Each structure stands twice: as structure tokens, then as C-alpha cells.
Backbone bond lengths (Angstrom), bond angles and torsions (degrees), N, CA, C in turn:
res aa  C-N    CA-C-N  psi(-1)  N-CA   C-N-CA  omega(-1)  CA-C   N-CA-C  phi
1 M - - - 1.446 - - 1.528 108.72 -
2 A 1.300 116.54 112.27 1.456 120.17 174.72 1.515 107.68 -81.65
3 G 1.303 115.72 133.36 1.453 118.68 -178.75 1.503 111.48 179.28
4 V 1.304 114.21 -161.17 1.458 120.71 -178.60 1.534 108.23 -121.71
5 R 1.318 115.17 141.51 1.460 122.77 179.34 1.525 106.88 -130.60
6 F 1.330 117.07 128.64 1.454 120.44 -175.25 1.526 110.89 -154.11
7 G 1.321 114.56 159.46 1.451 120.99 179.06 1.516 111.39 -87.70
8 I 1.335 115.15 147.34 1.454 120.53 174.03 1.527 109.02 -130.95
9 R 1.322 115.43 157.18 1.462 122.79 172.36 1.515 105.69 -119.35
10 V 1.338 116.67 118.57 1.460 122.14 -176.09 1.523 110.08 -91.79
11 K 1.322 115.43 137.78 1.459 122.67 173.34 1.530 107.57 -119.14
12 P 1.338 117.00 89.41 1.468 119.79 179.99 1.524 111.04 -73.97
13 G 1.338 116.34 157.95 1.453 121.20 177.87 1.515 113.93 71.12
14 A 1.325 117.30 23.05 1.468 121.80 -179.96 1.531 110.68 -73.58
15 R 1.313 116.56 160.95 1.472 120.60 176.91 1.523 112.36 -63.24
16 R 1.332 114.67 -36.52 1.473 119.09 179.13 1.521 109.04 -144.89
17 T 1.308 115.19 157.03 1.457 120.94 177.95 1.524 108.53 -81.54
18 A 1.334 116.30 131.62 1.460 121.00 -179.58 1.522 109.32 -154.62
19 V 1.331 115.32 146.16 1.459 121.82 176.89 1.521 107.11 -124.81
20 G 1.324 115.80 122.79 1.458 119.48 178.46 1.511 111.48 149.99
21 G 1.305 114.71 153.59 1.449 121.07 -178.31 1.514 111.20 96.75
22 R 1.319 114.69 178.99 1.466 120.85 -174.53 1.515 111.57 -126.62
23 H 1.307 113.47 149.00 1.469 123.40 165.28 1.524 103.52 -132.77
24 G 1.331 117.12 95.14 1.463 120.18 -170.01 1.514 108.34 67.33
25 D 1.337 117.03 -123.60 1.466 121.22 175.83 1.519 112.70 -95.09
26 A 1.321 117.21 -0.89 1.465 121.40 -174.57 1.525 111.87 -91.37
27 L 1.324 115.19 148.83 1.456 123.27 173.99 1.526 108.09 -78.26
28 V 1.326 117.47 134.63 1.461 121.41 179.03 1.522 109.89 -86.99
29 V 1.340 115.65 130.81 1.461 122.37 176.65 1.526 107.45 -126.33
30 A 1.320 116.53 109.58 1.461 121.97 177.65 1.524 108.27 -98.21
31 V 1.333 116.26 132.41 1.469 120.89 179.05 1.524 109.22 -131.80
32 Q 1.315 115.65 148.69 1.452 120.97 178.81 1.523 112.01 -74.14
33 A 1.293 117.90 -27.40 1.464 122.44 -175.91 1.532 110.99 -63.95
34 P 1.328 116.45 144.62 1.462 119.73 176.67 1.528 111.10 -76.57
35 A 1.311 115.40 161.35 1.469 120.79 -179.27 1.528 110.25 -86.95
36 V 1.330 116.50 59.68 1.467 121.81 177.41 1.514 110.25 -134.49
37 E 1.313 115.80 140.87 1.470 123.61 173.71 1.529 113.50 52.12
38 G 1.323 117.60 34.93 1.457 121.06 176.02 1.513 115.23 75.94
39 K 1.325 117.85 4.19 1.468 120.24 -178.41 1.523 111.59 -63.39
40 A 1.321 117.09 -42.53 1.466 119.64 -179.93 1.525 110.84 -66.57
41 N 1.333 118.13 -39.24 1.468 120.41 179.02 1.527 111.02 -61.17
42 E 1.316 117.37 -42.74 1.463 119.85 179.14 1.527 110.22 -66.21
43 A 1.315 116.87 -39.97 1.468 120.71 177.66 1.530 110.55 -64.60
44 V 1.328 117.11 -37.58 1.467 121.57 177.01 1.524 109.96 -62.20
45 R 1.329 116.58 -47.10 1.478 119.96 178.76 1.528 111.02 -57.32
46 R 1.324 116.94 -45.27 1.473 120.66 -179.62 1.527 111.38 -65.51
47 A 1.335 117.31 -43.99 1.469 120.71 -178.14 1.524 111.40 -64.97
48 V 1.332 116.51 -44.28 1.466 120.39 179.10 1.531 109.93 -65.55
49 A 1.326 117.16 -40.97 1.466 120.80 178.51 1.525 110.71 -59.90
50 D 1.327 116.78 -45.51 1.471 120.13 178.47 1.525 111.23 -61.26
51 A 1.324 116.80 -43.39 1.466 121.13 -178.06 1.525 112.46 -64.87
52 F 1.341 116.29 -33.45 1.465 120.87 -177.34 1.529 112.92 -99.09
53 G 1.315 117.87 -3.50 1.461 121.22 178.36 1.518 113.79 70.26
54 V 1.333 116.65 36.91 1.466 121.64 177.70 1.527 108.57 -125.33
55 R 1.333 116.21 174.60 1.466 120.97 176.27 1.525 109.40 -79.02
56 A 1.322 116.70 149.13 1.469 121.38 -179.86 1.521 111.25 -58.52
57 R 1.318 117.54 -34.41 1.471 119.67 -179.59 1.533 112.43 -70.67
58 D 1.334 117.62 -13.20 1.468 121.65 176.89 1.531 112.35 -87.15
59 V 1.326 116.83 -4.50 1.468 122.46 178.17 1.522 107.28 -99.78
60 V 1.331 115.68 119.95 1.460 121.34 -177.45 1.525 109.53 -114.81
61 I 1.329 115.57 130.61 1.461 119.79 171.79 1.519 105.61 -87.01
62 A 1.326 115.69 102.36 1.462 121.61 -174.54 1.524 111.81 -79.61
63 V 1.319 117.02 -34.64 1.458 122.55 -178.18 1.524 108.11 -141.70
64 G 1.333 116.86 138.49 1.455 120.62 170.45 1.506 116.39 95.07
65 E 1.313 118.76 32.63 1.466 121.68 179.23 1.529 112.72 -50.87
66 R 1.323 117.66 -33.88 1.462 120.93 -172.58 1.527 114.94 -105.77
67 G 1.314 118.35 3.26 1.458 120.50 -177.91 1.517 112.31 -121.22
68 R 1.312 115.60 174.58 1.468 120.78 177.13 1.521 112.10 -77.02
69 D 1.332 116.56 -28.66 1.467 120.98 178.11 1.517 108.51 -93.55
70 K 1.323 116.15 122.55 1.457 122.48 -176.19 1.517 110.17 -132.34
71 V 1.322 115.70 163.56 1.458 121.91 170.51 1.521 106.90 -118.51
72 I 1.317 115.72 127.05 1.460 123.36 -176.66 1.529 109.40 -108.62
73 E 1.329 115.73 143.18 1.473 121.71 172.45 1.521 108.87 -122.41
74 I 1.328 114.81 134.56 1.465 121.82 175.63 1.517 107.22 -133.25
75 S 1.328 117.00 127.93 1.461 119.39 178.21 1.525 109.42 -74.85
76 G 1.323 115.71 149.51 1.453 121.39 -179.60 1.523 111.25 103.27
77 D 1.316 115.36 173.92 1.466 121.65 -177.65 1.525 109.40 -94.74
78 H 1.313 116.39 101.17 1.461 121.63 -177.79 1.522 112.13 -124.52
79 A 1.320 116.90 21.28 1.466 121.20 -177.00 1.527 112.10 -60.11
80 E 1.329 117.66 -40.76 1.465 120.66 -179.21 1.522 111.10 -65.49
81 T 1.324 116.80 -41.85 1.456 120.84 178.33 1.516 110.32 -62.71
82 L 1.338 117.27 -42.39 1.451 121.39 178.97 1.529 110.65 -61.50
83 E 1.319 117.74 -45.19 1.467 121.73 179.04 1.528 110.92 -60.08
84 R 1.332 116.75 -41.82 1.465 121.13 179.94 1.523 110.63 -64.70
85 L 1.331 117.33 -45.14 1.460 121.00 -178.79 1.534 112.38 -67.15
86 L 1.329 116.26 -32.12 1.456 120.29 178.09 1.527 112.28 -75.61
87 G 1.337 115.33 -15.14 1.457 119.83 179.28 1.504 113.65 81.96
88 K 1.338 117.66 27.34 1.473 120.54 179.91 1.510 109.82 -82.94
């Protein structure tokens, strides 16, 4: 699978959903959903999908299902989008 793999830092329970900015080397993903029963993970998939212009099912949480620090995989060439969202 050719694609992009990167770290994210999730901020559950945020006032609004937003993707962008940095936490160390990780992309910040703020979601309104609480961190219970997988609600935040599903919200993260949807938010990242919207930011990268892909379907939510194409966003895979490869590492960190239960923590705030996760590794995301998206198939396709999205390096430029990632750089823009990270603010580089």
C-alpha cells in the first residue's frame, strides 16, 4: 500500500473539530467527541478524512487505538497536504 503514515495527537472533547498544527512532530486533531467507547476514534477518522479529501474508511489508526498519541495511515500521495496541515 503506497501512502502516507504519520503521528497525530488527539484532543477529545474540544469545542470544535479541527485538524492542523503541531504537537512535537505530530499533527494535532481536535474532535468534539468524548474519549469513550471509540467515539473519539471514529470522529478522528472522519476529521482526518475530511482534511485529506478521502473516505473515512480509508483512514486507518495503525497504532494507538486507546491513547491520545496515534499513528495514522492513508493510502495515496498526501505528503503535500500533511506538510500544509503541519504548518511547514
